[in-house]
py3Dmol code that shows the C-alpha trace and the ligand (Angstrom):
import py3Dmol

protein = """\
ATOM      1  CA  MET A   1       0.000   0.000   0.000  1.00  0.00           C
ATOM      2  CA  LYS A   2       2.834   2.351   0.909  1.00  0.00           C
ATOM      3  CA  ASN A   3       4.412   1.646  -2.498  1.00  0.00           C
ATOM      4  CA  PHE A   4       1.155   2.555  -4.217  1.00  0.00           C
ATOM      5  CA  PHE A   5       1.125   6.008  -2.538  1.00  0.00           C
ATOM      6  CA  ASN A   6       4.771   6.561  -3.426  1.00  0.00           C
ATOM      7  CA  VAL A   7       4.065   5.817  -7.101  1.00  0.00           C
ATOM      8  CA  LEU A   8       0.974   8.052  -7.032  1.00  0.00           C
ATOM      9  CA  LEU A   9       3.026  10.857  -5.519  1.00  0.00           C
ATOM     10  CA  LEU A  10       5.732  10.424  -8.147  1.00  0.00           C
ATOM     11  CA  LEU A  11       3.113  10.728 -10.897  1.00  0.00           C
ATOM     12  CA  LEU A  12       1.281  13.643  -9.309  1.00  0.00           C
ATOM     13  CA  ILE A  13       4.265  15.927  -8.775  1.00  0.00           C
ATOM     14  CA  PRO A  14       5.251  16.268 -12.472  1.00  0.00           C
ATOM     15  CA  LEU A  15       1.570  16.513 -13.434  1.00  0.00           C
ATOM     16  CA  LEU A  16       0.978  19.419 -11.044  1.00  0.00           C
ATOM     17  CA  TRP A  17       4.203  21.081 -12.155  1.00  0.00           C
ATOM     18  CA  ASN A  18       3.166  20.844 -15.818  1.00  0.00           C
ATOM     19  CA  CYS A  19      -0.286  22.246 -15.033  1.00  0.00           C
ATOM     20  CA  ALA A  20       1.275  25.209 -13.212  1.00  0.00           C
ATOM     21  CA  PHE A  21       3.669  25.847 -16.145  1.00  0.00           C
ATOM     22  CA  ILE A  22       0.864  25.738 -18.739  1.00  0.00           C
ATOM     23  CA  LYS A  23      -1.222  28.138 -16.598  1.00  0.00           C
ATOM     24  CA  TRP A  24       1.761  30.553 -16.388  1.00  0.00           C
ATOM     25  CA  CYS A  25       2.284  30.340 -20.190  1.00  0.00           C
ATOM     26  CA  ILE A  26      -1.366  31.163 -20.848  1.00  0.00           C
ATOM     27  CA  GLU A  27      -1.453  34.025 -18.348  1.00  0.00           C
ATOM     28  CA  THR A  28       1.727  35.692 -19.625  1.00  0.00           C
ATOM     29  CA  ARG A  29       1.303  35.119 -23.373  1.00  0.00           C
ATOM     30  CA  TYR A  30       0.620  38.807 -24.142  1.00  0.00           C
ATOM     31  CA  ASP A  31       3.254  40.250 -21.804  1.00  0.00           C
ATOM     32  CA  ALA A  32       6.067  42.278 -23.340  1.00  0.00           C
ATOM     33  CA  PRO A  33       9.187  40.132 -23.448  1.00  0.00           C
ATOM     34  CA  LEU A  34      11.601  40.878 -20.611  1.00  0.00           C
ATOM     35  CA  THR A  35      14.556  40.296 -22.869  1.00  0.00           C
ATOM     36  CA  GLU A  36      16.044  43.744 -23.255  1.00  0.00           C
ATOM     37  CA  ALA A  37      18.006  43.307 -20.044  1.00  0.00           C
ATOM     38  CA  VAL A  38      20.172  40.700 -21.751  1.00  0.00           C
ATOM     39  CA  ILE A  39      21.033  42.761 -24.834  1.00  0.00           C
ATOM     40  CA  PRO A  40      24.756  43.366 -24.224  1.00  0.00           C
ATOM     41  CA  GLU A  41      25.649  46.915 -23.133  1.00  0.00           C
ATOM     42  CA  SER A  42      27.931  47.505 -26.124  1.00  0.00           C
ATOM     43  CA  THR A  43      25.187  46.453 -28.572  1.00  0.00           C
ATOM     44  CA  LEU A  44      22.669  48.705 -26.804  1.00  0.00           C
ATOM     45  CA  ALA A  45      25.124  51.599 -27.062  1.00  0.00           C
ATOM     46  CA  PHE A  46      25.319  51.122 -30.840  1.00  0.00           C
ATOM     47  CA  LEU A  47      21.548  50.890 -31.151  1.00  0.00           C
ATOM     48  CA  ASP A  48      21.063  54.021 -29.034  1.00  0.00           C
ATOM     49  CA  SER A  49      23.544  55.984 -31.094  1.00  0.00           C
ATOM     50  CA  LEU A  50      21.534  55.066 -34.198  1.00  0.00           C
ATOM     51  CA  SER A  51      18.308  56.180 -32.556  1.00  0.00           C
ATOM     52  CA  LYS A  52      19.674  59.544 -31.546  1.00  0.00           C
ATOM     53  CA  ARG A  53      21.779  60.537 -34.515  1.00  0.00           C
ATOM     54  CA  LEU A  54      20.218  62.221 -37.493  1.00  0.00           C
ATOM     55  CA  LEU A  55      22.137  60.711 -40.335  1.00  0.00           C
ATOM     56  CA  SER A  56      22.840  62.855 -43.325  1.00  0.00           C
ATOM     57  CA  GLY A  57      23.350  61.741 -46.899  1.00  0.00           C
ATOM     58  CA  ASP A  58      21.285  60.370 -49.704  1.00  0.00           C
ATOM     59  CA  ASP A  59      19.727  57.554 -47.742  1.00  0.00           C
ATOM     60  CA  HIS A  60      18.856  57.296 -44.099  1.00  0.00           C
ATOM     61  CA  LEU A  61      18.366  54.494 -41.752  1.00  0.00           C
ATOM     62  CA  VAL A  62      16.411  55.101 -38.590  1.00  0.00           C
ATOM     63  CA  LEU A  63      16.131  52.579 -35.809  1.00  0.00           C
ATOM     64  CA  HIS A  64      13.985  53.585 -32.849  1.00  0.00           C
ATOM     65  CA  ARG A  65      13.971  51.972 -29.450  1.00  0.00           C
ATOM     66  CA  VAL A  66      10.398  51.652 -28.208  1.00  0.00           C
ATOM     67  CA  ASP A  67       8.936  50.535 -24.889  1.00  0.00           C
ATOM     68  CA  SER A  68       6.931  47.733 -26.424  1.00  0.00           C
ATOM     69  CA  ILE A  69       5.851  46.213 -29.720  1.00  0.00           C
ATOM     70  CA  ASN A  70       2.380  44.914 -29.087  1.00  0.00           C
ATOM     71  CA  VAL A  71       0.694  42.180 -31.099  1.00  0.00           C
ATOM     72  CA  ASP A  72      -1.412  44.648 -33.140  1.00  0.00           C
ATOM     73  CA  SER A  73       1.604  46.639 -34.367  1.00  0.00           C
ATOM     74  CA  TRP A  74       2.524  43.891 -36.843  1.00  0.00           C
ATOM     75  CA  ASN A  75      -0.849  44.123 -38.538  1.00  0.00           C
ATOM     76  CA  ASN A  76      -0.729  46.404 -41.603  1.00  0.00           C
ATOM     77  CA  ASP A  77      -4.244  47.600 -40.774  1.00  0.00           C
ATOM     78  CA  HIS A  78      -2.609  49.872 -38.202  1.00  0.00           C
ATOM     79  CA  ASP A  79      -0.050  51.400 -40.599  1.00  0.00           C
ATOM     80  CA  PHE A  80       0.234  55.177 -40.699  1.00  0.00           C
ATOM     81  CA  GLY A  81      -0.533  55.056 -44.453  1.00  0.00           C
ATOM     82  CA  ARG A  82      -4.048  53.776 -43.828  1.00  0.00           C
ATOM     83  CA  ARG A  83      -5.225  56.637 -41.689  1.00  0.00           C
ATOM     84  CA  ASP A  84      -8.071  58.395 -43.488  1.00  0.00           C
ATOM     85  CA  SER A  85      -6.819  61.915 -42.827  1.00  0.00           C
ATOM     86  CA  ASN A  86      -3.485  61.660 -44.641  1.00  0.00           C
ATOM     87  CA  GLY A  87      -4.798  61.027 -48.148  1.00  0.00           C
ATOM     88  CA  PHE A  88      -2.536  58.142 -49.207  1.00  0.00           C
ATOM     89  CA  TYR A  89      -3.862  55.617 -51.726  1.00  0.00           C
ATOM     90  CA  VAL A  90      -3.465  52.041 -50.537  1.00  0.00           C
ATOM     91  CA  TYR A  91      -2.284  49.231 -52.860  1.00  0.00           C
ATOM     92  CA  GLU A  92      -2.138  45.875 -51.205  1.00  0.00           C
ATOM     93  CA  GLU A  93      -2.775  43.278 -53.917  1.00  0.00           C
ATOM     94  CA  ASP A  94       0.744  41.939 -53.493  1.00  0.00           C
ATOM     95  CA  THR A  95       1.504  39.188 -50.982  1.00  0.00           C
ATOM     96  CA  MET A  96       4.784  40.727 -49.789  1.00  0.00           C
ATOM     97  CA  PHE A  97       4.389  44.498 -50.027  1.00  0.00           C
ATOM     98  CA  VAL A  98       1.795  47.157 -49.383  1.00  0.00           C
ATOM     99  CA  ILE A  99       2.300  50.495 -51.117  1.00  0.00           C
ATOM    100  CA  TYR A 100       0.984  53.789 -49.789  1.00  0.00           C
ATOM    101  CA  SER A 101       1.178  56.444 -52.486  1.00  0.00           C
ATOM    102  CA  ASP A 102       0.269  60.121 -52.665  1.00  0.00           C
ATOM    103  CA  LYS A 103      -0.625  59.721 -56.362  1.00  0.00           C
ATOM    104  CA  ASN A 104      -3.014  57.297 -57.992  1.00  0.00           C
ATOM    105  CA  ASP A 105      -0.674  56.445 -60.871  1.00  0.00           C
ATOM    106  CA  SER A 106      -1.049  52.763 -61.791  1.00  0.00           C
ATOM    107  CA  GLU A 107       2.039  52.715 -64.040  1.00  0.00           C
ATOM    108  CA  LEU A 108       4.296  54.159 -61.336  1.00  0.00           C
ATOM    109  CA  LEU A 109       2.822  51.803 -58.724  1.00  0.00           C
ATOM    110  CA  ALA A 110       3.400  48.769 -60.925  1.00  0.00           C
ATOM    111  CA  LYS A 111       6.992  49.886 -61.479  1.00  0.00           C
ATOM    112  CA  THR A 112       7.592  50.380 -57.757  1.00  0.00           C
ATOM    113  CA  LEU A 113       6.218  46.937 -56.976  1.00  0.00           C
ATOM    114  CA  GLU A 114       8.310  45.342 -59.711  1.00  0.00           C
ATOM    115  CA  TYR A 115      11.489  47.024 -58.381  1.00  0.00           C
ATOM    116  CA  ALA A 116      10.760  45.857 -54.838  1.00  0.00           C
ATOM    117  CA  ARG A 117      10.059  42.290 -55.925  1.00  0.00           C
ATOM    118  CA  SER A 118      13.200  42.228 -58.052  1.00  0.00           C
ATOM    119  CA  ALA A 119      15.332  42.788 -54.923  1.00  0.00           C
ATOM    120  CA  VAL A 120      14.073  39.729 -53.028  1.00  0.00           C
ATOM    121  CA  ARG A 121      16.094  36.928 -54.674  1.00  0.00           C
ATOM    122  CA  PRO A 122      19.331  38.953 -54.851  1.00  0.00           C
ATOM    123  CA  LEU A 123      18.872  39.805 -51.151  1.00  0.00           C
ATOM    124  CA  GLU A 124      18.607  36.105 -50.364  1.00  0.00           C
ATOM    125  CA  GLN A 125      21.850  35.528 -52.236  1.00  0.00           C
ATOM    126  CA  VAL A 126      23.832  38.418 -50.751  1.00  0.00           C
ATOM    127  CA  MET A 127      22.393  38.553 -47.216  1.00  0.00           C
ATOM    128  CA  GLY A 128      21.690  34.861 -46.649  1.00  0.00           C
ATOM    129  CA  GLN A 129      17.918  35.226 -46.471  1.00  0.00           C
ATOM    130  CA  TYR A 130      14.923  37.499 -47.058  1.00  0.00           C
ATOM    131  CA  TYR A 131      12.219  38.166 -44.457  1.00  0.00           C
ATOM    132  CA  TYR A 132       8.874  37.215 -45.969  1.00  0.00           C
ATOM    133  CA  PRO A 133       5.649  38.255 -44.202  1.00  0.00           C
ATOM    134  CA  TYR A 134       5.188  34.819 -42.618  1.00  0.00           C
ATOM    135  CA  MET A 135       8.544  35.328 -40.860  1.00  0.00           C
ATOM    136  CA  VAL A 136       7.558  38.706 -39.359  1.00  0.00           C
ATOM    137  CA  ASN A 137       4.145  37.955 -37.877  1.00  0.00           C
ATOM    138  CA  GLY A 138       2.399  38.304 -41.241  1.00  0.00           C
ATOM    139  CA  ARG A 139       3.541  41.882 -41.791  1.00  0.00           C
ATOM    140  CA  LYS A 140       3.874  43.053 -45.385  1.00  0.00           C
ATOM    141  CA  LEU A 141       6.720  45.519 -45.937  1.00  0.00           C
ATOM    142  CA  PRO A 142       5.149  49.007 -46.335  1.00  0.00           C
ATOM    143  CA  LEU A 143       6.520  51.293 -49.074  1.00  0.00           C
ATOM    144  CA  TYR A 144       5.589  54.998 -48.948  1.00  0.00           C
ATOM    145  CA  LEU A 145       5.856  56.330 -52.483  1.00  0.00           C
ATOM    146  CA  CYS A 146       5.766  60.125 -52.535  1.00  0.00           C
ATOM    147  CA  THR A 147       5.681  62.116 -55.759  1.00  0.00           C
ATOM    148  CA  ASP A 148       5.384  65.369 -53.846  1.00  0.00           C
ATOM    149  CA  GLU A 149       8.310  66.467 -51.667  1.00  0.00           C
ATOM    150  CA  ASP A 150       6.085  67.893 -48.935  1.00  0.00           C
ATOM    151  CA  ASN A 151       4.207  64.595 -48.725  1.00  0.00           C
ATOM    152  CA  TYR A 152       7.552  62.826 -48.437  1.00  0.00           C
ATOM    153  CA  GLN A 153       8.566  65.048 -45.539  1.00  0.00           C
ATOM    154  CA  TYR A 154       5.176  64.411 -43.919  1.00  0.00           C
ATOM    155  CA  ALA A 155       5.497  60.614 -44.302  1.00  0.00           C
ATOM    156  CA  CYS A 156       9.052  60.572 -42.907  1.00  0.00           C
ATOM    157  CA  ARG A 157       8.176  62.743 -39.926  1.00  0.00           C
ATOM    158  CA  SER A 158       5.100  60.661 -39.169  1.00  0.00           C
ATOM    159  CA  LEU A 159       6.977  57.353 -39.308  1.00  0.00           C
ATOM    160  CA  CYS A 160       9.897  58.717 -37.300  1.00  0.00           C
ATOM    161  CA  ASN A 161       7.608  60.576 -34.923  1.00  0.00           C
ATOM    162  CA  ASP A 162       9.692  63.759 -34.999  1.00  0.00           C
ATOM    163  CA  GLU A 163       9.962  67.081 -36.837  1.00  0.00           C
ATOM    164  CA  ASP A 164      13.398  66.613 -38.410  1.00  0.00           C
ATOM    165  CA  ASP A 165      14.182  67.723 -41.932  1.00  0.00           C
ATOM    166  CA  TYR A 166      14.300  64.768 -44.350  1.00  0.00           C
ATOM    167  CA  SER A 167      14.057  66.829 -47.531  1.00  0.00           C
ATOM    168  CA  ASN A 168      17.663  66.109 -48.583  1.00  0.00           C
ATOM    169  CA  THR A 169      17.091  62.337 -48.634  1.00  0.00           C
ATOM    170  CA  TRP A 170      15.759  60.019 -51.329  1.00  0.00           C
ATOM    171  CA  GLY A 171      14.797  57.170 -49.082  1.00  0.00           C
ATOM    172  CA  LEU A 172      14.415  56.101 -45.497  1.00  0.00           C
ATOM    173  CA  CYS A 173      14.070  52.734 -43.822  1.00  0.00           C
ATOM    174  CA  VAL A 174      12.351  53.179 -40.476  1.00  0.00           C
ATOM    175  CA  GLN A 175      12.395  50.324 -37.991  1.00  0.00           C
ATOM    176  CA  SER A 176      11.618  49.994 -34.289  1.00  0.00           C
ATOM    177  CA  TYR A 177      13.043  47.534 -31.821  1.00  0.00           C
ATOM    178  CA  CYS A 178      12.143  46.314 -28.383  1.00  0.00           C
ATOM    179  CA  GLY A 179      13.772  43.343 -26.744  1.00  0.00           C
ATOM    180  CA  TYR A 180      14.856  41.145 -29.627  1.00  0.00           C
ATOM    181  CA  ASP A 181      12.009  42.154 -31.916  1.00  0.00           C
ATOM    182  CA  VAL A 182      12.650  44.504 -34.843  1.00  0.00           C
ATOM    183  CA  LEU A 183       9.565  45.845 -36.629  1.00  0.00           C
ATOM    184  CA  ALA A 184       9.779  47.619 -40.008  1.00  0.00           C
ATOM    185  CA  GLN A 185       7.541  50.703 -39.891  1.00  0.00           C
ATOM    186  CA  GLY A 186       8.190  51.250 -43.573  1.00  0.00           C
ATOM    187  CA  ILE A 187      10.387  52.501 -46.367  1.00  0.00           C
ATOM    188  CA  THR A 188       9.812  56.027 -47.664  1.00  0.00           C
ATOM    189  CA  LEU A 189      10.670  56.995 -51.244  1.00  0.00           C
ATOM    190  CA  ASN A 190      11.200  60.565 -52.396  1.00  0.00           C
ATOM    191  CA  TYR A 191      10.236  60.147 -56.041  1.00  0.00           C
ATOM    192  CA  GLY A 192       9.359  63.868 -56.232  1.00  0.00           C
ATOM    193  CA  SER A 193      12.959  64.814 -55.530  1.00  0.00           C
ATOM    194  CA  MET A 194      14.319  62.096 -57.849  1.00  0.00           C
ATOM    195  CA  SER A 195      12.142  63.383 -60.705  1.00  0.00           C
ATOM    196  CA  ARG A 196      13.358  66.927 -60.142  1.00  0.00           C
ATOM    197  CA  ILE A 197      17.081  66.173 -59.806  1.00  0.00           C
ATOM    198  CA  SER A 198      17.857  62.906 -61.556  1.00  0.00           C
ATOM    199  CA  ARG A 199      18.368  62.247 -65.262  1.00  0.00           C
ATOM    200  CA  ASP A 200      16.914  58.791 -64.788  1.00  0.00           C
ATOM    201  CA  PRO A 201      14.476  58.926 -61.836  1.00  0.00           C
ATOM    202  CA  ASP A 202      13.221  55.370 -62.395  1.00  0.00           C
ATOM    203  CA  LEU A 203      16.714  53.928 -62.117  1.00  0.00           C
ATOM    204  CA  ASP A 204      17.270  55.950 -58.946  1.00  0.00           C
ATOM    205  CA  LEU A 205      13.916  54.781 -57.594  1.00  0.00           C
ATOM    206  CA  LYS A 206      14.962  51.172 -58.128  1.00  0.00           C
ATOM    207  CA  ALA A 207      18.438  51.683 -56.619  1.00  0.00           C
ATOM    208  CA  THR A 208      16.914  53.450 -53.600  1.00  0.00           C
ATOM    209  CA  ILE A 209      14.408  50.630 -53.052  1.00  0.00           C
ATOM    210  CA  TRP A 210      17.232  48.062 -53.192  1.00  0.00           C
ATOM    211  CA  HIS A 211      19.341  50.133 -50.780  1.00  0.00           C
ATOM    212  CA  GLU A 212      16.530  50.522 -48.225  1.00  0.00           C
ATOM    213  CA  MET A 213      15.436  46.888 -48.511  1.00  0.00           C
ATOM    214  CA  ASN A 214      19.005  45.883 -47.724  1.00  0.00           C
ATOM    215  CA  HIS A 215      18.689  47.835 -44.446  1.00  0.00           C
ATOM    216  CA  TYR A 216      15.402  46.032 -43.766  1.00  0.00           C
ATOM    217  CA  VAL A 217      17.021  42.612 -44.119  1.00  0.00           C
ATOM    218  CA  TYR A 218      20.207  43.568 -42.257  1.00  0.00           C
ATOM    219  CA  PHE A 219      18.368  44.808 -39.173  1.00  0.00           C
ATOM    220  CA  GLN A 220      15.957  41.872 -39.187  1.00  0.00           C
ATOM    221  CA  SER A 221      18.971  39.558 -39.279  1.00  0.00           C
ATOM    222  CA  ILE A 222      21.183  40.940 -36.517  1.00  0.00           C
ATOM    223  CA  ASP A 223      21.122  39.019 -33.256  1.00  0.00           C
ATOM    224  CA  LEU A 224      20.528  41.577 -30.523  1.00  0.00           C
ATOM    225  CA  SER A 225      21.395  39.082 -27.810  1.00  0.00           C
ATOM    226  CA  LYS A 226      24.999  39.073 -29.027  1.00  0.00           C
ATOM    227  CA  GLU A 227      27.800  41.573 -28.816  1.00  0.00           C
ATOM    228  CA  ILE A 228      27.891  43.144 -32.257  1.00  0.00           C
ATOM    229  CA  THR A 229      29.398  46.284 -33.740  1.00  0.00           C
ATOM    230  CA  MET A 230      27.381  48.344 -36.178  1.00  0.00           C
ATOM    231  CA  HIS A 231      29.698  51.026 -37.502  1.00  0.00           C
ATOM    232  CA  THR A 232      27.874  53.129 -40.054  1.00  0.00           C
ATOM    233  CA  TRP A 233      30.211  52.093 -42.889  1.00  0.00           C
ATOM    234  CA  MET A 234      29.308  48.441 -42.279  1.00  0.00           C
ATOM    235  CA  TYR A 235      25.581  48.755 -43.059  1.00  0.00           C
ATOM    236  CA  GLU A 236      25.630  51.794 -45.391  1.00  0.00           C
ATOM    237  CA  GLY A 237      28.534  50.267 -47.326  1.00  0.00           C
ATOM    238  CA  LEU A 238      26.674  46.968 -47.493  1.00  0.00           C
ATOM    239  CA  ALA A 239      23.482  48.662 -48.750  1.00  0.00           C
ATOM    240  CA  GLU A 240      25.510  50.489 -51.416  1.00  0.00           C
ATOM    241  CA  TYR A 241      27.392  47.320 -52.370  1.00  0.00           C
ATOM    242  CA  PHE A 242      24.009  45.649 -52.876  1.00  0.00           C
ATOM    243  CA  SER A 243      22.274  48.508 -54.741  1.00  0.00           C
ATOM    244  CA  SER A 244      25.296  48.833 -57.041  1.00  0.00           C
ATOM    245  CA  ASN A 245      23.741  45.908 -58.867  1.00  0.00           C
ATOM    246  CA  VAL A 246      21.175  48.467 -60.056  1.00  0.00           C
ATOM    247  CA  LYS A 247      23.242  51.628 -60.195  1.00  0.00           C
ATOM    248  CA  ARG A 248      26.850  52.033 -59.246  1.00  0.00           C
ATOM    249  CA  GLN A 249      27.537  55.290 -57.384  1.00  0.00           C
ATOM    250  CA  THR A 250      31.167  54.688 -56.388  1.00  0.00           C
ATOM    251  CA  THR A 251      32.801  55.036 -59.763  1.00  0.00           C
ATOM    252  CA  SER A 252      35.240  57.640 -58.504  1.00  0.00           C
ATOM    253  CA  LEU A 253      36.182  59.221 -55.192  1.00  0.00           C
ATOM    254  CA  ASP A 254      36.484  62.986 -54.753  1.00  0.00           C
ATOM    255  CA  SER A 255      39.590  64.516 -53.177  1.00  0.00           C
ATOM    256  CA  VAL A 256      38.073  64.518 -49.648  1.00  0.00           C
ATOM    257  CA  GLU A 257      37.156  60.834 -49.896  1.00  0.00           C
ATOM    258  CA  LYS A 258      40.609  59.961 -51.245  1.00  0.00           C
ATOM    259  CA  LYS A 259      42.184  61.639 -48.223  1.00  0.00           C
ATOM    260  CA  ALA A 260      39.755  59.844 -45.903  1.00  0.00           C
ATOM    261  CA  VAL A 261      41.106  56.460 -47.037  1.00  0.00           C
ATOM    262  CA  TYR A 262      44.317  57.130 -45.111  1.00  0.00           C
ATOM    263  CA  THR A 263      42.826  58.651 -41.976  1.00  0.00           C
ATOM    264  CA  ASN A 264      39.997  56.232 -41.114  1.00  0.00           C
ATOM    265  CA  THR A 265      40.270  52.956 -39.254  1.00  0.00           C
ATOM    266  CA  LEU A 266      37.731  50.143 -39.613  1.00  0.00           C
ATOM    267  CA  GLU A 267      36.963  50.250 -35.899  1.00  0.00           C
ATOM    268  CA  ALA A 268      34.630  53.272 -36.051  1.00  0.00           C
ATOM    269  CA  SER A 269      32.187  54.979 -38.395  1.00  0.00           C
ATOM    270  CA  PHE A 270      33.983  56.915 -41.110  1.00  0.00           C
ATOM    271  CA  ASP A 271      34.534  60.633 -41.380  1.00  0.00           C
ATOM    272  CA  PRO A 272      33.336  62.553 -43.417  1.00  0.00           C
ATOM    273  CA  PHE A 273      29.924  60.951 -43.160  1.00  0.00           C
ATOM    274  CA  LEU A 274      29.441  60.323 -46.887  1.00  0.00           C
ATOM    275  CA  PHE A 275      32.587  58.207 -46.910  1.00  0.00           C
ATOM    276  CA  ASN A 276      30.609  55.551 -44.989  1.00  0.00           C
ATOM    277  CA  TYR A 277      28.754  54.895 -48.267  1.00  0.00           C
ATOM    278  CA  SER A 278      31.666  54.889 -50.722  1.00  0.00           C
ATOM    279  CA  GLY A 279      34.449  53.660 -48.392  1.00  0.00           C
ATOM    280  CA  GLY A 280      32.100  51.052 -46.905  1.00  0.00           C
ATOM    281  CA  GLU A 281      31.051  49.786 -50.312  1.00  0.00           C
ATOM    282  CA  LEU A 282      34.689  49.504 -51.350  1.00  0.00           C
ATOM    283  CA  PHE A 283      35.415  47.371 -48.291  1.00  0.00           C
ATOM    284  CA  TYR A 284      32.907  44.742 -49.483  1.00  0.00           C
ATOM    285  CA  GLU A 285      34.220  45.122 -53.019  1.00  0.00           C
ATOM    286  CA  TYR A 286      37.752  44.512 -51.717  1.00  0.00           C
ATOM    287  CA  LEU A 287      36.554  41.372 -49.885  1.00  0.00           C
ATOM    288  CA  LYS A 288      34.919  40.045 -53.032  1.00  0.00           C
ATOM    289  CA  ALA A 289      37.944  40.763 -55.222  1.00  0.00           C
ATOM    290  CA  THR A 290      40.342  39.219 -52.703  1.00  0.00           C
ATOM    291  CA  TYR A 291      38.437  36.235 -51.277  1.00  0.00           C
ATOM    292  CA  GLY A 292      35.469  35.680 -53.597  1.00  0.00           C
ATOM    293  CA  GLU A 293      31.708  36.081 -53.321  1.00  0.00           C
ATOM    294  CA  ARG A 294      31.242  33.108 -50.965  1.00  0.00           C
ATOM    295  CA  VAL A 295      33.482  34.711 -48.342  1.00  0.00           C
ATOM    296  CA  VAL A 296      31.547  37.998 -48.544  1.00  0.00           C
ATOM    297  CA  LEU A 297      28.394  36.019 -47.733  1.00  0.00           C
ATOM    298  CA  ASP A 298      30.146  34.317 -44.791  1.00  0.00           C
ATOM    299  CA  PHE A 299      31.422  37.666 -43.522  1.00  0.00           C
ATOM    300  CA  ILE A 300      27.903  39.186 -43.663  1.00  0.00           C
ATOM    301  CA  GLN A 301      26.505  36.204 -41.752  1.00  0.00           C
ATOM    302  CA  ASP A 302      29.248  36.663 -39.149  1.00  0.00           C
ATOM    303  CA  ILE A 303      28.559  40.349 -38.506  1.00  0.00           C
ATOM    304  CA  TYR A 304      24.917  39.500 -37.634  1.00  0.00           C
ATOM    305  CA  THR A 305      26.179  37.753 -34.511  1.00  0.00           C
ATOM    306  CA  GLN A 306      29.765  38.882 -33.847  1.00  0.00           C
ATOM    307  CA  PRO A 307      31.840  42.029 -33.410  1.00  0.00           C
ATOM    308  CA  LEU A 308      33.764  43.132 -36.487  1.00  0.00           C
ATOM    309  CA  SER A 309      37.115  42.005 -35.028  1.00  0.00           C
ATOM    310  CA  SER A 310      35.854  38.403 -34.590  1.00  0.00           C
ATOM    311  CA  ALA A 311      34.292  38.341 -38.059  1.00  0.00           C
ATOM    312  CA  LEU A 312      37.628  39.431 -39.552  1.00  0.00           C
ATOM    313  CA  THR A 313      39.487  36.798 -37.530  1.00  0.00           C
ATOM    314  CA  GLU A 314      37.116  34.161 -38.962  1.00  0.00           C
ATOM    315  CA  LEU A 315      38.199  35.374 -42.387  1.00  0.00           C
ATOM    316  CA  GLY A 316      41.779  34.605 -41.445  1.00  0.00           C
ATOM    317  CA  SER A 317      42.469  38.312 -41.650  1.00  0.00           C
ATOM    318  CA  GLY A 318      42.228  40.522 -38.537  1.00  0.00           C
ATOM    319  CA  MET A 319      41.734  44.258 -38.213  1.00  0.00           C
ATOM    320  CA  ASP A 320      45.184  45.485 -39.297  1.00  0.00           C
ATOM    321  CA  LYS A 321      45.549  43.152 -42.257  1.00  0.00           C
ATOM    322  CA  ALA A 322      41.998  43.935 -43.419  1.00  0.00           C
ATOM    323  CA  ARG A 323      42.634  47.684 -43.236  1.00  0.00           C
ATOM    324  CA  GLN A 324      45.910  47.324 -45.151  1.00  0.00           C
ATOM    325  CA  GLY A 325      44.179  45.233 -47.812  1.00  0.00           C
ATOM    326  CA  TRP A 326      41.269  47.685 -48.103  1.00  0.00           C
ATOM    327  CA  VAL A 327      43.574  50.742 -48.403  1.00  0.00           C
ATOM    328  CA  GLY A 328      45.754  48.882 -50.921  1.00  0.00           C
ATOM    329  CA  TYR A 329      42.723  47.939 -53.007  1.00  0.00           C
ATOM    330  CA  ILE A 330      41.421  51.536 -53.125  1.00  0.00           C
ATOM    331  CA  GLU A 331      44.908  52.877 -53.939  1.00  0.00           C
ATOM    332  CA  LYS A 332      45.218  50.465 -56.833  1.00  0.00           C
ATOM    333  CA  HIS A 333      41.770  51.010 -58.364  1.00  0.00           C
ATOM    334  CA  TYR A 334      40.485  54.430 -57.255  1.00  0.00           C
ATOM    335  CA  ILE A 335      43.412  56.757 -56.481  1.00  0.00           C
TER     336      ILE A 335
END
"""
ligand_1 = """\
1
ZN
Zn 21.193 53.779 -46.026
"""
view = py3Dmol.view(width=600, height=400)
view.addModel(protein, "pdb")
view.setStyle({"model": 0}, {"cartoon": {"style": "trace"}})
view.addModel(ligand_1, "xyz")
view.setStyle({"model": 1}, {"stick": {}})
view.zoomTo()
view.show()
């Protein structure tokens, strides 16, 4: 009889424990994740510097730290572009993208969608993967196509929730993060400015979409639980390296950029700011020319989860050797 009670007790204890665990899971399923505390300090410092700094140049990247990303935020029904008062047309026939446009121009919308879709496969090849809606809680990537420069400014300010001046930019990728979650608020496109300035606005529209979508994939891919370094040249250079498949901007360096080659180290963002785009792109180009495309892919995978110094060690290089190789490559081909 005593044995019977012992066996019963042995069966009951795990059963009760499991019941208590299931109850806790159900009760806490909508709580905000308490994971931010384990984002390493150095990674948080990089993320904060991105949130605070207004980046200047042709393309921006904005990453905001928010208190919480609730379940509804992923649903496109709550996008800024859908609010009645702002006058954006909504195009959502596509399974991956939703376009909010200030002009009901079917030809331009079809072109924008085609350019966005054309980036998906190349992103998978260069970045290792693309983030389809099913991988981000069903969220389609919102594109804000603005043919009017004031509307562009309005869309940027609304997504960024500030009053900064975005008029000198052609595109913006706005994302928010909380804990380990990164949510893409949307990509804004200044087609009004492209049409006014560019000789080929459609080519610039496509290159800008590719650039901003590269930011989308990069920041979805980084592992915030790890110690990582995100110097500006690393992600702006990568976005330029990728969008060069559409339009190559770094065909020559001006005298200031040429000088910057000798004064910048790889361990910080570059100065002057625009050199992050050209100098950064040429770093990836140097890697490809020296080690091949496969190694560039490995390096990109490594910087999602490791500091730059470790990723370079994996390459069999190291910081000093990589800098020497990068400077030597630019000297040979661009100076
Ligand atoms: Zn950018």
